[in-house]
DRENDO-1510 file (C-alpha; in Angstrom, 1 decimal, always signed):
<recs>
REC; n; res; u; v; w
REC; 1; MET; -14.2; +6.3; +18.2 .
REC; 2; SER; -15.6; +3.2; +16.7 .
REC; 3; GLU; -16.6; +5.0; +13.4 .
REC; 4; HIS; -12.9; +6.3; +13.3 .
REC; 5; LYS; -11.3; +3.1; +13.9 .
REC; 6; LEU; -13.8; +1.3; +11.3 .
REC; 7; THR; -12.5; +3.7; +8.5 .
REC; 8; TYR; -8.8; +3.5; +9.6 .
REC; 9; LEU; -9.0; -0.5; +9.1 .
REC; 10; LEU; -10.6; +0.0; +5.7 .
REC; 11; ARG; -7.6; +2.2; +5.0 .
REC; 12; LEU; -4.9; -0.4; +5.6 .
REC; 13; ALA; -7.3; -2.9; +4.3 .
REC; 14; ASP; -8.0; -1.2; +1.3 .
REC; 15; ASN; -4.3; +0.0; +0.6 .
REC; 16; ASP; -3.0; -4.0; +1.1 .
REC; 17; MET; -6.1; -4.8; -1.6 .
REC; 18; ILE; -5.8; -2.6; -4.0 .
REC; 19; LEU; -1.6; -2.7; -4.6 .
REC; 20; SER; -1.9; -6.7; -4.5 .
REC; 21; GLN; -4.8; -6.2; -7.3 .
REC; 22; ARG; -1.9; -4.3; -9.2 .
REC; 23; LEU; +0.8; -6.9; -8.4 .
REC; 24; SER; -1.1; -9.6; -9.7 .
REC; 25; GLU; -1.4; -8.0; -13.3 .
REC; 26; TRP; +2.1; -8.8; -13.4 .
REC; 27; CYS; +1.4; -12.8; -13.1 .
REC; 28; GLY; +3.0; -14.6; -16.3 .
REC; 29; LYS; +4.6; -10.9; -17.3 .
REC; 30; GLY; +7.3; -10.5; -15.4 .
REC; 31; PRO; +10.9; -9.8; -16.5 .
REC; 32; ALA; +12.2; -12.7; -15.4 .
REC; 33; MET; +10.7; -15.8; -13.6 .
REC; 34; GLU; +11.9; -15.3; -10.3 .
REC; 35; GLU; +10.4; -11.8; -10.3 .
REC; 36; ASP; +7.6; -13.0; -11.7 .
REC; 37; MET; +7.1; -15.3; -8.5 .
REC; 38; ALA; +7.8; -12.6; -6.1 .
REC; 39; LEU; +5.7; -10.3; -7.1 .
REC; 40; THR; +3.1; -12.7; -7.0 .
REC; 41; ASN; +4.2; -14.3; -3.6 .
REC; 42; ILE; +4.1; -10.4; -2.6 .
REC; 43; ALA; +0.4; -10.0; -3.9 .
REC; 44; LEU; -0.4; -13.0; -2.1 .
REC; 45; ASP; +0.9; -11.8; +1.4 .
REC; 46; LEU; -1.2; -8.3; +0.8 .
REC; 47; ILE; -4.5; -9.9; +0.1 .
REC; 48; GLY; -3.9; -12.4; +3.1 .
REC; 49; GLN; -3.4; -9.1; +5.4 .
REC; 50; ALA; -6.2; -7.3; +3.7 .
REC; 51; ARG; -8.4; -10.3; +4.7 .
REC; 52; PHE; -7.7; -9.7; +8.4 .
REC; 53; TRP; -8.4; -6.1; +8.2 .
REC; 54; TYR; -11.8; -6.6; +6.1 .
REC; 55; THR; -12.8; -9.2; +8.9 .
REC; 56; TYR; -12.2; -6.9; +11.6 .
REC; 57; ALA; -13.9; -4.2; +10.0 .
REC; 58; GLY; -16.8; -5.9; +9.0 .
REC; 59; GLU; -17.1; -7.2; +12.8 .
REC; 60; LEU; -16.8; -3.8; +14.2 .
REC; 61; GLU; -19.3; -2.6; +11.5 .
REC; 62; GLY; -21.9; -4.7; +12.6 .
REC; 63; ARG; -23.8; -4.9; +9.1 .
REC; 64; ASN; -22.7; -8.4; +8.3 .
REC; 65; ARG; -20.5; -7.5; +5.7 .
REC; 66; ASP; -17.5; -10.3; +5.5 .
REC; 67; GLU; -14.3; -9.7; +3.9 .
REC; 68; ASP; -15.7; -10.6; +0.2 .
REC; 69; GLN; -18.5; -8.0; +0.4 .
REC; 70; LEU; -16.0; -5.5; +1.7 .
REC; 71; ALA; -13.9; -6.0; -1.1 .
REC; 72; PHE; -16.2; -6.6; -4.0 .
REC; 73; MET; -19.3; -5.0; -3.5 .
REC; 74; ARG; -18.0; -1.2; -2.8 .
REC; 75; ASP; -17.9; +1.3; -5.4 .
REC; 76; ALA; -14.8; +3.3; -6.0 .
REC; 77; ASN; -16.1; +6.2; -3.7 .
REC; 78; ALA; -16.3; +4.0; -0.6 .
REC; 79; PHE; -12.7; +3.1; -1.2 .
REC; 80; CYS; -10.3; +4.6; +1.1 .
REC; 81; ASN; -6.6; +3.4; -0.3 .
REC; 82; VAL; -4.3; +6.0; -1.1 .
REC; 83; LEU; -3.5; +6.9; -4.7 .
REC; 84; LEU; -0.2; +5.6; -4.7 .
REC; 85; VAL; -1.2; +2.0; -4.7 .
REC; 86; GLU; -3.6; +2.3; -7.5 .
REC; 87; GLN; -1.5; +3.9; -10.1 .
REC; 88; PRO; -0.7; +2.0; -13.2 .
REC; 89; ASN; +2.1; -0.8; -13.2 .
REC; 90; GLY; +4.0; +1.1; -16.3 .
REC; 91; ASN; +7.1; -0.4; -16.8 .
REC; 92; TYR; +9.0; -2.5; -14.1 .
REC; 93; ALA; +11.2; +0.7; -12.7 .
REC; 94; GLN; +7.8; +2.2; -12.1 .
REC; 95; THR; +6.1; -1.0; -10.4 .
REC; 96; LEU; +9.2; -1.0; -8.3 .
REC; 97; ALA; +9.4; +2.4; -7.4 .
REC; 98; ARG; +6.0; +2.3; -6.0 .
REC; 99; GLN; +6.4; -1.0; -4.0 .
REC; 100; PHE; +10.0; +0.7; -2.5 .
REC; 101; TYR; +8.0; +3.7; -1.6 .
REC; 102; PHE; +4.9; +2.0; -0.1 .
REC; 103; ASP; +6.8; -1.1; +1.3 .
REC; 104; ILE; +8.9; +1.2; +3.7 .
REC; 105; TRP; +5.8; +3.2; +5.0 .
REC; 106; HIS; +4.1; -0.1; +5.4 .
REC; 107; PHE; +6.9; -1.8; +7.6 .
REC; 108; LEU; +7.2; +1.8; +10.0 .
REC; 109; VAL; +3.4; +1.8; +10.2 .
REC; 110; LEU; +3.1; -1.9; +11.0 .
REC; 111; GLN; +5.6; -1.7; +13.3 .
REC; 112; SER; +4.0; +1.1; +15.3 .
REC; 113; LEU; +0.7; -0.5; +14.9 .
REC; 114; ALA; +2.2; -3.8; +16.8 .
REC; 115; ARG; +2.2; -2.0; +19.7 .
REC; 116; ALA; -1.4; -0.5; +19.6 .
REC; 117; THR; -3.4; -0.6; +22.7 .
REC; 118; ASP; -6.3; -2.4; +20.4 .
REC; 119; LEU; -5.0; -5.9; +20.8 .
REC; 120; ARG; -6.2; -7.5; +17.7 .
REC; 121; ILE; -4.8; -4.6; +15.5 .
REC; 122; ALA; -1.4; -5.4; +17.1 .
REC; 123; GLY; -1.6; -9.0; +16.4 .
REC; 124; ILE; -2.8; -8.6; +12.8 .
REC; 125; ALA; +0.2; -5.8; +12.7 .
REC; 126; GLU; +3.0; -8.4; +14.2 .
REC; 127; LYS; +2.0; -11.2; +11.7 .
REC; 128; SER; +2.1; -8.8; +8.9 .
REC; 129; LEU; +5.4; -7.3; +10.1 .
REC; 130; LYS; +7.2; -10.7; +9.0 .
REC; 131; GLU; +5.9; -10.7; +5.4 .
REC; 132; VAL; +6.5; -6.8; +5.0 .
REC; 133; ALA; +10.5; -6.9; +6.2 .
REC; 134; TYR; +10.9; -9.3; +3.3 .
REC; 135; HIS; +9.1; -6.9; +0.7 .
REC; 136; VAL; +11.3; -4.3; +2.3 .
REC; 137; ARG; +14.8; -5.8; +1.7 .
REC; 138; ARG; +13.5; -7.1; -1.9 .
REC; 139; SER; +12.6; -3.6; -3.3 .
REC; 140; VAL; +15.2; -2.0; -1.7 .
REC; 141; ASP; +18.0; -4.6; -3.2 .
REC; 142; LEU; +16.5; -3.8; -6.6 .
REC; 143; VAL; +16.4; -0.1; -6.5 .
REC; 144; VAL; +20.2; -0.5; -5.4 .
REC; 145; ARG; +20.8; -2.8; -8.1 .
REC; 146; LEU; +19.0; -0.9; -11.1 .
REC; 147; GLY; +20.3; +2.4; -9.9 .
REC; 148; ASP; +23.8; +1.4; -9.4 .
REC; 149; GLY; +23.4; -0.4; -12.6 .
REC; 150; THR; +23.5; +0.3; -16.4 .
REC; 151; ASP; +22.9; +4.0; -17.7 .
REC; 152; THR; +19.2; +2.8; -18.8 .
REC; 153; SER; +18.6; +1.2; -15.7 .
REC; 154; LYS; +19.7; +4.0; -13.7 .
REC; 155; ARG; +17.6; +6.6; -15.9 .
REC; 156; MET; +14.8; +4.7; -15.7 .
REC; 157; MET; +14.6; +4.4; -12.0 .
REC; 158; GLN; +15.3; +8.0; -11.4 .
REC; 159; ASP; +12.3; +8.8; -13.9 .
REC; 160; ALA; +10.3; +6.3; -12.2 .
REC; 161; LEU; +11.3; +7.6; -8.5 .
REC; 162; ASP; +10.7; +11.3; -10.0 .
REC; 163; ASP; +6.9; +10.3; -11.3 .
REC; 164; LEU; +5.7; +8.5; -8.3 .
REC; 165; TRP; +7.1; +10.8; -5.8 .
REC; 166; MET; +4.0; +13.5; -5.7 .
REC; 167; TYR; +1.6; +10.5; -4.6 .
REC; 168; THR; +3.9; +10.1; -1.2 .
REC; 169; GLY; +2.7; +13.0; +0.9 .
REC; 170; GLU; -0.5; +11.6; +1.3 .
REC; 171; LEU; +1.0; +8.7; +3.2 .
REC; 172; PHE; +1.8; +11.0; +5.9 .
REC; 173; LYS; -1.2; +13.7; +5.6 .
REC; 174; ALA; -3.2; +13.0; +9.2 .
REC; 175; ASP; -6.7; +14.0; +9.2 .
REC; 176; ALA; -9.5; +13.4; +11.8 .
REC; 177; VAL; -9.3; +9.7; +11.4 .
REC; 178; ASP; -5.3; +9.5; +12.0 .
REC; 179; LEU; -5.4; +12.1; +14.6 .
REC; 180; ALA; -8.0; +10.0; +16.7 .
REC; 181; MET; -6.4; +7.1; +16.3 .
REC; 182; GLN; -3.0; +8.6; +17.0 .
REC; 183; GLU; -5.1; +9.6; +20.5 .
REC; 184; ALA; -6.2; +6.6; +21.3 .
REC; 185; GLY; -2.8; +4.9; +21.4 .
REC; 186; ILE; -3.5; +2.9; +18.0 .
REC; 187; ALA; -1.8; +4.6; +15.0 .
REC; 188; PRO; +1.3; +6.3; +14.9 .
REC; 189; ASP; +2.4; +9.9; +14.8 .
REC; 190; LEU; +2.5; +10.3; +11.0 .
REC; 191; GLN; +5.1; +13.3; +11.0 .
REC; 192; GLN; +7.5; +10.8; +12.9 .
REC; 193; VAL; +6.9; +8.3; +10.3 .
REC; 194; ARG; +7.7; +10.8; +7.8 .
REC; 195; GLN; +11.2; +11.6; +9.0 .
REC; 196; ALA; +12.2; +8.0; +9.4 .
REC; 197; TRP; +10.6; +7.5; +6.0 .
REC; 198; LEU; +12.5; +10.0; +4.5 .
REC; 199; ALA; +15.9; +8.9; +6.3 .
REC; 200; GLN; +15.2; +5.6; +4.5 .
REC; 201; ILE; +14.8; +6.9; +1.5 .
REC; 202; ASN; +17.8; +8.9; +1.4 .
REC; 203; THR; +20.1; +6.2; +2.6 .
REC; 204; VAL; +19.1; +3.8; +0.1 .
REC; 205; CYS; +19.3; +6.4; -3.3 .
REC; 206; LYS; +22.4; +7.1; -2.0 .
REC; 207; GLN; +23.8; +3.5; -1.7 .
REC; 208; ALA; +21.7; +3.6; -5.5 .
REC; 209; THR; +23.4; +6.6; -6.8 .
REC; 210; LEU; +19.7; +8.1; -7.2 .
REC; 211; LEU; +18.5; +11.5; -6.3 .
REC; 212; VAL; +15.4; +11.9; -3.9 .
REC; 213; PRO; +13.1; +14.4; -5.0 .
REC; 214; SER; +12.2; +17.4; -2.8 .
REC; 215; ALA; +10.5; +16.7; +0.3 .
REC; 216; ASP; +8.5; +20.0; -0.3 .
REC; 217; ALA; +7.4; +19.2; -3.2 .
REC; 218; TRP; +3.9; +19.6; -4.2 .
REC; 219; MET; +1.6; +16.3; -3.6 .
REC; 220; GLN; -1.5; +15.0; -5.0 .
REC; 221; LYS; -4.0; +14.0; -2.1 .
REC; 222; GLY; -7.5; +12.5; -1.7 .
REC; 223; GLY; -7.6; +8.9; -1.9 .
REC; 224; LYS; -8.0; +8.4; +1.8 .
REC; 225; GLN; -11.2; +10.3; +1.9 .
REC; 226; GLY; -12.5; +8.4; -1.3 .
REC; 227; ILE; -11.5; +10.8; -4.0 .
REC; 228; HIS; -9.5; +8.7; -6.4 .
REC; 229; SER; -8.1; +8.9; -9.7 .
REC; 230; GLU; -9.7; +7.3; -13.2 .
REC; 231; HIS; -7.2; +4.3; -12.3 .
REC; 232; LEU; -8.9; +2.9; -9.7 .
REC; 233; GLY; -12.3; +2.2; -11.4 .
REC; 234; PHE; -10.6; +0.4; -14.2 .
REC; 235; VAL; -8.8; -1.8; -10.9 .
REC; 236; LEU; -12.2; -2.4; -9.6 .
REC; 237; ALA; -14.0; -3.6; -13.2 .
REC; 238; GLU; -12.0; -6.2; -13.1 .
REC; 239; MET; -11.3; -7.2; -9.6 .
REC; 240; GLN; -15.0; -7.2; -8.9 .
REC; 241; PHE; -16.8; -8.3; -12.3 .
REC; 242; LEU; -17.3; -11.9; -11.2 .
REC; 243; GLN; -18.8; -11.1; -7.6 .
REC; 244; ARG; -21.2; -8.5; -9.1 .
REC; 245; ALA; -22.1; -10.7; -12.0 .
REC; 246; TYR; -23.2; -13.7; -10.0 .
REC; 247; PRO; -23.8; -12.4; -6.3 .
REC; 248; GLN; -23.2; -14.4; -3.7 .
REC; 249; ALA; -21.7; -17.0; -6.4 .
REC; 250; ASN; -19.7; -20.1; -4.3 .
REC; 251; TRP; -17.4; -22.5; -5.6 .
</recs>
């Protein structure tokens, strides 16, 4: 049970950490000053949430590894984030599609975790929900604006949604860890999350005059088990360089 909980906590933390790193790559490069600031703030929200999950995971693990060691001193195959969050930023529509898919899933999962039997998890989830609710509002608003905008913005937004769709299935693919956490009254039933997620995705895309890819399409998988795309290695090489070059360095 404790091993499953540790893995589950690391999955939550790694999702937030890697997506935060991806979003931080936009800092100073956003399409508008307001968007530059918004993406940077979301990245900061996610890294703050990752710290809570990593800290709890480190305590549960009992190996004296703190949040920094868990984030900066693990190799790619030890990370268990979903493949979606490690995908490259691409153009702004691709970044937004990735965020849109993740934000709605993230909110639904946190909503359930806020009622977890583990009060530490419930507290972190409840605190995080306030930030993620904003993330959802923002990404939904932008998807609608771009989808129902110019011919160019509509085409780019549709292409981005189509291209990233194959990475969404893993969000709902339950394994032994997910099932153990569900049985313990901690994690949600991912099939129920999937139905709620699909309903929201369909509603937003209808407003945005965009088409939702087939729910039965072939999906990528493996990130939760440490099997990643080549992109994660490049993310970690940049993210972990300073700590690995100067171990235990302090400001």
